[in-house]
C-alpha positions in Angstrom: -8.5 15.8 -3.0 -4.9 15.5 -1.6 -3.3 13.5 -4.3 -4.2 16.5 -6.4 -3.0 19.4 -4.0 0.4 17.5 -3.4 1.2 16.9 -6.9 0.1 20.2 -8.1 2.1 22.4 -5.2 4.5 20.4 -4.4 5.5 18.2 -7.4 6.4 15.3 -5.1 8.1 12.4 -7.0 6.8 8.9 -5.4 8.9 6.1 -5.3 8.9 2.0 -4.9 5.0 2.4 -5.1 4.9 -0.9 -6.0 6.5 -2.5 -2.8 3.3 -1.9 -1.0 1.6 -5.4 -1.2 -1.6 -5.4 -3.1 -3.5 -7.3 -0.5 -3.1 -8.3 3.0 -2.2 -6.3 5.8 0.7 -4.0 6.4 2.2 -1.7 8.8 3.3 1.7 6.6 6.1 3.0 8.4 7.7 6.2 7.2 10.2 8.5 9.0 8.1 11.9 10.5 9.5 15.1 10.2 6.0 17.2 9.2 2.3 17.6 10.2 1.5 16.3 7.0 3.2 12.9 6.8 0.3 10.6 7.8 -2.1 12.2 5.1 0.9 12.6 2.3 1.8 8.5 2.6 -1.9 7.9 2.7 -1.9 9.7 -0.6 0.6 8.1 -2.4 -0.8 4.7 -1.4 -3.4 3.3 -3.9 -5.2 1.1 -1.3 -6.7 2.8 2.0 -4.3 3.0 4.7 -5.7 3.3 8.3 -3.7 5.7 10.7 -3.5 6.7 14.8 -3.4 10.1 15.9 -3.3 12.0 19.3 -7.0 12.0 20.6 -6.4 16.3 20.7 -6.1 16.2 17.3 -9.9 15.0 16.7 -10.8 18.1 19.0 -10.2 21.1 17.0 -12.9 22.4 14.6 -12.7 21.6 11.2 -9.5 19.6 11.3 -11.1 17.1 13.3 -14.1 16.4 10.8 -11.4 16.0 8.3 -9.1 13.7 10.0 -11.7 11.5 11.0 -12.7 10.9 6.9 -9.5 10.0 6.4 -9.4 6.7 8.1 -8.2 8.5 11.0 -8.4 6.9 14.8 -7.9 8.6 17.9 -4.9 6.9 20.2 -4.3 8.7 23.9 -0.6 9.3 24.2 1.6 8.8 27.1 -0.6 6.0 28.6 -1.5 2.4 27.1 -4.7 2.9 25.0 -5.9 -0.2 25.0 -8.8 0.7 22.7 -6.8 1.4 20.0 -3.9 -1.0 20.4 -7.0 -3.3 19.6 -8.5 -1.5 16.2 -5.4 -1.1 15.0 -4.2 -4.8 15.3 -7.6 -5.8 14.1 -7.6 -3.8 10.6 -4.3 -5.6 10.0 -5.7 -9.3 11.0 -8.4 -7.8 8.2 -5.9 -7.2 5.6 -5.9 -3.5 6.0 -3.0 -1.4 5.5 -2.1 1.0 9.0 0.4 3.9 9.3 2.3 3.9 12.0 5.4 6.1 12.4 8.2 3.9 14.1 9.8 7.0 16.0 6.3 7.5 17.7 6.1 10.9 17.0 7.6 13.8 14.6 10.9 14.7 15.2 11.5 18.4 16.0 15.0 19.0 14.0 14.2 16.8 10.8 16.0 13.8 11.5 15.3 10.5 12.2 14.8 10.2 16.1 14.8 7.1 18.3 12.9 4.3 17.7 9.7 2.7 19.7 7.8 0.0 20.2 4.7 0.6 17.9 5.0 -0.2 14.5 7.4 -3.3 15.5 4.7 -4.4 18.3 2.1 -4.0 15.4 4.0 -5.8 12.9 5.5 -8.6 14.9 1.6 -9.7 17.0 -0.2 -9.2 13.6 2.7 -11.3 11.7 2.8 -8.7 8.7 5.4 -6.8 6.6 6.7 -3.3 7.6 7.2 -1.2 4.9 10.0 1.5 5.4 9.2 4.6 4.3 11.7 7.9 3.6 9.5 10.9 3.1 11.7 14.2 2.2 10.8 18.2 2.6 7.5 17.8 4.7 9.0 20.0 6.9 9.5 22.8 4.5 5.9 22.5 2.9 5.6 26.5 3.2 8.9 26.9 1.4 6.8 24.5 -1.0 9.9 22.2 -1.7 9.7 19.3 -3.8 8.3 16.1 -1.6 9.8 13.0 -1.9 8.2 10.0 -1.1 10.3 6.3 -1.6 8.4 3.3 -0.3 11.2 0.4 0.6 11.1 -3.1 0.1 8.4 -5.4 2.9 10.7 -5.8 6.0 9.2 -9.0 8.2 9.1 -9.9 11.5 10.6 -13.0 13.4 7.7 -15.7 13.8 9.3 -16.5 17.3 9.8 -13.0 18.7 10.1 -12.1 22.5 9.5 -7.4 23.4 13.0 -6.6 23.2 12.1 -7.9 18.9 10.1 -5.0 19.0 11.8 -2.0 19.1 14.8 -3.9 17.5 12.3 -4.1 14.3 11.3 -0.8 14.4 15.0 0.6 14.8 15.8 -1.9 12.0 13.4 -0.1 9.6 14.4 3.5 10.0 18.1 2.5 9.7 16.9 1.7 6.3 15.2 4.7 6.4 18.2 6.2 7.1 20.0 4.7 4.3 17.7 5.0 1.2 
């Protein structure tokens, strides 16, 4: 349903989809500038994509019902949500795709924000690649501008890592997105 909507109304352009592994776990790591970034990115991928969404979204009538059916699962923001982290890690270890924004939250000004540890932590601990994704114009969806999605080449986490590598890896992915 979303693929059709994005194709018809936004003339979306997808590039680099061949960089998404055909099998096995991976972290899909897009920049975050618009409200529909996770749905848009998931619709551009041929395999099912799972993603965390802030718990408050699941409480919105109709919308909460919809996102539950798009492979979203709730995460409590502002605290360590061990259940959500375990769920995410389990998905990756079972060969699923997991979308995590390296910035952790949506950018207010449309520019790439500060790297957070989440995407790097998941990739390091599950030993799966991160796929950088540059998204353009989703913060202007009401103007019906063409939406562009570009998938970069996989970035592999170090085999031996420490906690400082989590943010470094997320920052590396954001730097790649900036250069795309």
